C-alpha positions in Angstrom: 35.4 -3.0 -3.5 32.7 -0.9 -5.2 31.8 -3.9 -7.4 31.6 -6.1 -4.4 29.3 -3.7 -2.5 27.1 -3.5 -5.5 26.9 -7.2 -5.8 26.0 -7.5 -2.2 22.6 -5.9 -2.6 20.3 -8.6 -1.2 17.2 -9.8 0.5 15.1 -10.4 -2.6 13.0 -13.5 -3.2 15.2 -15.0 -5.9 12.4 -17.1 -7.3 10.6 -13.9 -8.1 13.4 -12.2 -9.9 15.3 -14.8 -12.0 14.4 -17.5 -14.5 11.0 -17.3 -16.3 10.4 -15.3 -19.4 8.7 -11.9 -19.6 5.3 -11.4 -21.3 3.6 -8.3 -22.7 2.1 -6.0 -20.2 -1.2 -6.3 -22.0 -1.1 -10.0 -22.5 -3.9 -12.2 -21.1 -3.1 -14.3 -18.0 -1.6 -17.7 -18.6 -3.8 -20.8 -18.4 -2.8 -22.3 -15.1 -1.1 -21.4 -11.9 1.9 -23.7 -12.7 2.7 -21.4 -15.6 2.3 -18.2 -13.6 5.1 -17.8 -11.1 4.4 -15.6 -8.1 5.8 -12.1 -7.9 7.6 -13.3 -4.8 6.9 -16.2 -2.4 4.7 -14.2 0.0 2.7 -12.5 -2.7 -1.1 -12.6 -2.2 -4.3 -11.4 -3.8 -5.1 -10.7 -7.4 -1.8 -9.0 -8.1 0.3 -12.0 -6.9 1.2 -13.1 -10.4 2.7 -9.8 -11.4 6.1 -10.4 -13.1 7.7 -7.0 -12.7 11.3 -6.9 -13.9 11.7 -10.7 -13.9 14.4 -11.8 -16.3 15.7 -8.2 -16.8 18.9 -6.4 -15.9 19.8 -5.1 -12.5 20.2 -1.4 -12.1 21.9 -0.1 -9.0 20.9 3.2 -7.3 24.0 4.5 -5.6 23.0 8.2 -5.2 20.3 9.9 -3.1 20.3 12.9 -5.5 17.4 13.9 -7.7 17.2 16.4 -10.5 15.0 17.5 -13.4 17.1 15.4 -15.8 17.6 11.8 -14.7 21.2 11.0 -14.0 22.8 7.5 -13.9 22.9 6.1 -10.4 19.7 7.8 -9.3 16.3 6.3 -8.7 14.7 8.6 -11.3 17.2 7.2 -13.9 16.3 3.6 -12.9 12.6 4.1 -13.2 12.9 5.9 -16.6 15.0 3.1 -18.1 13.2 0.8 -20.6 12.8 -2.9 -20.6 12.6 -5.4 -17.7 14.7 -4.3 -14.8 15.3 -4.9 -11.1 16.2 -1.8 -9.1 18.5 -2.3 -6.1 20.1 0.2 -3.7 23.7 0.7 -2.6 22.7 3.7 -0.5 20.5 4.5 2.5 18.5 7.6 3.4 16.1 10.2 2.1 15.6 10.8 -1.7 14.2 14.4 -1.8 12.3 14.6 -5.1 12.5 17.8 -7.1 9.3 16.9 -8.9 6.9 13.9 -8.9 8.5 10.6 -9.6 6.7 9.0 -12.5 7.1 5.3 -13.2 6.0 5.1 -16.9 8.0 2.2 -18.2 6.5 -1.3 -17.8 8.3 -4.3 -16.2 10.0 -3.0 -13.1 10.8 -4.5 -9.7 12.0 -2.0 -7.1 13.6 -3.8 -4.1 13.9 -1.4 -1.2 15.1 -4.2 1.1 18.4 -4.2 -0.7 19.3 -0.8 0.8 21.8 -1.1 3.7 19.7 1.1 6.0 16.5 1.8 4.1 15.1 4.3 1.7 12.6 7.2 2.1 11.1 9.0 -0.9 10.1 12.6 0.0 9.4 16.0 -1.5 6.7 15.0 -4.0 4.3 12.2 -4.9 5.2 9.0 -6.7 2.9 8.2 -9.6 2.8 4.6 -11.0 1.8 5.0 -14.7 3.0 1.6 -15.9 2.0 -2.1 -15.7 3.9 -5.1 -14.4 5.2 -3.2 -11.4 6.6 -4.7 -8.1 7.5 -2.4 -5.3 8.7 -3.6 -1.9 10.1 -2.2 1.3 10.1 1.5 0.5 8.8 4.5 2.4 6.8 7.2 0.6 6.6 10.3 2.8 6.3 13.6 0.7 5.9 15.9 3.7 4.7 19.4 3.6 5.0 20.6 0.0 3.6 23.4 -2.1 2.1 20.9 -4.5 -1.1 19.0 -3.9 -0.7 15.3 -4.1 -0.7 11.7 -2.7 2.3 9.9 -1.3 1.8 7.2 -4.0 -0.9 6.4 -6.5 -1.8 4.2 -9.5 -4.9 4.4 -11.7 -6.1 2.4 -14.8 -3.2 0.0 -15.0 -2.5 -3.8 -14.9 -0.5 -6.2 -12.8 0.8 -4.3 -9.8 1.8 -5.5 -6.4 3.0 -3.2 -3.6 4.4 -5.1 -0.5 5.7 -4.0 2.8 5.8 -0.3 2.1 5.1 2.7 4.4 3.2 5.8 3.2 2.4 9.0 5.1 2.5 12.8 5.1 0.6 13.7 2.0 -2.0 16.5 1.6 -4.4 14.7 -0.7 -4.9 11.0 -0.1 -1.9 9.1 1.2 -2.3 6.1 -1.0 -4.9 5.8 -3.8 -5.2 2.8 -6.1 -8.3 2.4 -8.3 -9.5 1.3 -11.7 -6.5 -1.1 -11.9 -6.7 -4.7 -13.0 -5.0 -7.5 -11.1 -3.7 -5.3 -8.2 -2.5 -6.0 -4.7 -1.5 -3.8 -1.8 -0.3 -5.9 1.1 1.4 -5.5 4.4 1.8 -1.8 4.1 1.2 1.1 6.5 -0.9 4.1 5.4 -0.7 6.7 8.1 -0.8 10.4 9.1 -2.3 12.2 6.1 -1.7 16.0 6.4 -5.1 17.6 7.2 -4.8 21.4 6.8 -1.8 21.4 4.6 -2.6 23.4 1.4 -5.2 21.3 -0.3 -7.5 23.4 -2.5 -10.6 22.0 -0.7 -9.2 22.7 2.7 -9.2 20.0 5.4 -8.2 16.8 3.6 -6.6 14.3 5.9 -7.6 11.3 3.9 -6.3 7.7 3.8 -7.0 6.6 0.3 -9.3 5.7 -2.6 -9.3 2.0 -3.3 -10.9 0.0 -6.1 -10.4 -1.9 -9.3 -11.1 -5.0 -11.4 -9.7 -7.8 -9.2 -8.0 -5.6 -6.7 -6.8 -6.9 -3.3 -6.0 -4.9 -0.2 -4.7 -7.3 2.3 -3.0 -7.0 5.7 -2.5 -3.3 5.7 -2.7 -0.7 8.4 -4.6 2.6 8.1 -4.1 5.0 11.0 -4.7 8.7 11.9 -6.9 9.9 9.0 -10.0 12.0 9.2 -11.8 10.0 6.4 -11.3 7.6 3.4 -10.2 4.6 5.5 -10.6 3.7 2.7 -13.1 5.3 0.2 -14.1 2.4 -2.1 -14.0 3.9 -5.5 -16.8 1.8 -7.1 -17.3 2.1 -10.9 -16.4 5.7 -11.6 -13.5 8.0 -12.4 -13.0 6.7 -16.0 -12.5 2.9 -15.5 -11.2 1.1 -18.6 -13.3 -2.1 -18.1 -17.0 -3.0 -18.0 -19.1 -2.4 -14.9 -19.3 -6.1 -14.1 -15.6 -6.2 -13.8 -15.4 -4.1 -10.7 -14.4 -6.4 -7.8 -12.5 -5.2 -4.7 -11.3 -7.4 -1.9 -10.5 -5.8 1.5 -9.3 -8.4 3.9 -7.4 -8.6 7.2 -6.6 -4.9 7.5 -6.4 -2.8 10.7 -8.1 0.6 10.6 -7.4 2.9 13.5 -8.4 6.4 14.7 -10.6 8.0 12.1 -12.4 11.3 12.9 -15.3 11.3 10.4 -15.6 8.2 8.2 -14.0 4.8 8.3 -14.9 3.2 5.0 -17.6 4.4 2.5 -18.4 4.8 -1.2 -18.6 1.8 -3.6 -20.9 3.5 -6.1 -22.1 0.8 -8.6 -19.2 -1.5 -7.4 -18.7 -4.9 -5.8 -16.6 -5.2 -2.6 -15.8 -7.7 0.0 -14.9 -6.6 3.6 -13.7 -9.7 5.3 -11.9 -10.1 8.7 -10.8 -6.5 9.1 -10.3 -5.0 12.6 -11.5 -1.5 13.3 -10.2 0.3 16.4 -11.7 3.8 17.2 -9.2 6.2 18.7 -8.9 9.7 20.2 -10.1 11.4 17.0 -13.5 10.2 18.0 -14.9 8.7 14.8 -18.2 6.8 15.0 -18.1 3.0 15.5 -19.2 1.8 12.1 -17.8 -0.3 9.4 -19.2 1.4 6.3 -21.3 4.4 5.3 -23.6 4.3 2.3 -23.6 7.8 0.9 -25.6 7.4 -2.3 -28.6 5.0 -2.2 -29.1 5.5 -6.0 -25.8 3.8 -6.9 -24.7 2.1 -3.8 -23.4 -1.1 -5.4 -23.2 -4.3 -3.4 -21.0 -5.6 -0.6 -20.2 -8.7 1.4 -19.3 -8.2 5.1 -18.1 -11.0 7.3 -15.7 -11.5 10.2 -15.0 -7.8 10.8 -14.4 -6.7 14.3 -15.2 -3.4 15.9 -13.0 -3.0 19.0 -15.2 -2.2 22.0 -18.4 -3.3 20.3 -19.2 -7.0 20.6 -22.6 -6.3 19.0 -21.2 -5.0 15.7 -18.5 -7.6 15.7 -21.2 -10.4 16.0 -23.5 -8.9 13.4 -21.6 -6.8 10.8 -24.8 -5.6 9.3 -25.4 -3.4 12.3 -22.1 -1.6 11.5 -23.5 -0.5 8.1 -25.1 2.9 8.1 -26.9 5.0 5.5 -26.3 8.7 5.2 -29.1 10.6 7.0 -30.6 7.3 8.1 -31.9 9.0 11.3 -34.5 10.6 9.0 -35.6 7.3 7.6 -38.1 4.8 8.8 -36.7 1.3 9.8 -38.4 -0.6 7.0 -36.7 1.7 4.5 -33.3 1.3 6.2 -33.7 -2.5 6.2 -34.7 -2.6 2.6 -31.7 -0.6 1.5 -29.4 -2.7 3.5 -30.8 -5.9 2.1 -30.1 -4.5 -1.4 -26.6 -3.5 -0.5 -25.5 -6.6 1.4 -25.0 -10.0 -0.2 -24.9 -13.5 1.4 -21.7 -14.8 -0.4 -18.4 -13.2 -1.1 -17.7 -11.9 -4.6 -15.1 -14.0 -6.5 -13.6 -14.1 -10.0 -13.8 -17.7 -11.2 -11.5 -16.9 -14.1 -8.5 -16.5 -11.7 -6.5 -18.9 -9.6 -6.4 -16.7 -6.6 -7.1 -18.3 -3.3 -7.3 -16.1 -0.3 -5.6 -17.0 3.0 -8.2 -17.3 5.8 -7.2 -15.6 9.0 -9.4 -14.0 11.7 -9.3 -10.2 12.3 -7.8 -10.8 15.7 -5.0 -12.9 14.3 -4.3 -10.2 11.7 -4.1 -7.6 14.4 -1.6 -9.7 16.4 0.6 -10.2 13.3 0.5 -6.6 12.1 0.5 -4.6 15.3 2.0 -6.9 18.0 4.5 -8.8 15.8 4.9 -5.7 13.6 5.0 -7.7 10.3 3.9 -4.7 8.3 5.4 -1.6 6.6 9.0 -1.2 5.3 10.4 -3.3 8.1 13.4 -4.8 6.4 16.7 -3.6 5.0 19.7 -5.5 3.6 20.7 -6.7 7.1 17.4 -7.9 8.3 14.6 -6.5 10.4 14.5 -2.7 10.7 11.6 -0.4 11.5 12.0 3.4 11.5 10.7 5.6 14.3 7.7 6.7 12.3 6.3 3.3 11.8 7.3 2.2 15.3 5.4 5.2 16.8 2.3 4.5 14.7 2.2 0.8 15.8 2.6 1.9 19.4 -0.3 4.3 19.0 -2.5 1.5 17.8 -1.4 -0.9 20.4 -2.1 1.5 23.2 -5.2 3.2 21.7 -3.5 6.6 22.0 -1.9 9.2 19.8 1.5 10.7 20.1 0.4 14.2 19.1 -3.0 15.6 19.9 -5.7 13.3 18.7 -3.5 11.9 16.0 -4.7 14.1 13.1 -1.8 16.3 12.0 -1.2 19.2 9.7 2.6 18.9 9.3 5.1 16.1 9.7 7.1 18.4 11.9 4.5 17.9 14.6 5.7 14.3 15.0 9.4 14.4 14.1 12.1 16.6 15.4 13.4 17.5 11.9 14.1 15.9 8.6 17.8 15.8 9.4 17.1 13.9 12.6 14.8 11.5 10.8 17.3 10.9 8.0 20.0 10.0 10.5 18.1 6.8 11.4 19.1 5.4 8.0 22.8 6.5 8.0 24.2 4.3 10.7 27.7 3.4 9.7 27.5 0.2 11.7 25.1 -1.1 9.2 27.8 -1.1 6.5 30.0 -3.3 8.7 27.4 -5.9 9.3 27.4 -9.0 7.1 24.6 -9.3 4.7 22.2 -12.2 4.7 23.4 -15.5 3.2 21.3 -14.9 0.1 23.9 -12.3 -1.0 26.2 -15.0 -2.3 23.4 -16.4 -4.4 23.0 -12.9 -5.9 26.7 -12.8 -6.6 26.7 -16.2 -8.2 23.5 -15.8 -10.3 23.1 -12.1 -11.0 26.5 -10.6 -10.7 27.1 -10.4 -14.4 23.9 -8.5 -15.0 24.6 -5.7 -12.5 25.2 -2.3 -14.1 
């Protein structure tokens, strides 16, 4: 029976996980798209050719425990294992980390959608320090901790794609990804950073720092952060590539309820902001797309198709939504000159890649992400499932309101009854009785002999 349960861990795009050989994490991209299979069928952006654990063994996580020393059956044991591997789950619930979870070994796919009820990683941050990494359908929610950190981050790495994940309740940024090469964050929810929650600098309810060399941020939701929605990193913080390589693509995201800054930064960088929808909320942030803070190293940006809810003028002319720090003290000719140096007429592309971006309006993205709820860790082994946290966030965005105060929180306990009550959402015994999707049999037939 145990063997059967383990073999019934499903809902993974099989074309992304089987067949095809593995190449070195530092190897140059292959010559044509036909030779570069997608990470999974829905993968987009510059990280879509990430191979992860393709061709490797399957490691089953059948325990929610965590300890200083990684034990077999735990998530920490699976991520510390060497060689190509696909991590699947035979358990549901909250994994309370005793220390940060460090993913240091290359070639790993973590398939959160194989859990019967779903997985939450809490207690500490998750640090990606490896290349060739695929992570799908997981929740990263550290909660109030003594340590300062993000929910999840990755810096100075190659070939990473994070898909349909949910991140929240961190006291630094919630999700920071910069100075990576060939990176994608897609269909994920980044919400409710903890504002006054022990950060050394004080108030720090920030969404994330985003950047990289060929880095895509597509169809994500940022909600209820004071600032960094996102902060575009630009060329700084020890990048491992030349300045001309910095290229960030921010497309079809929904940004809701900022208090201070929506997006800003981009020092000496290149960034596209295309078809994003901004929706001011009760925290009262100014209606603007981007703030230029440093005119000496402001980089360049392409803005097109972005929508500011409630402001037809900014939506029709995105340049009007670009502001310069202290611009009220500047004369109009100076402002216009700086903007002309910052804004470019055509989007930045990397002709050496085979990445084609899906064209979709900001309004269509909003409908898909917020109304249809095709975002976040919204799937488990048995099909569609969205926890109460993500459901509440999407309701807040749809209604233009906040469940607690103005939406900016200091503790997760302001928005959930307790961790025990939250964990109970994933421990429904009825889930174990439901038949898994038909793809389970394919897993049994094709991968069963690899399962450990």
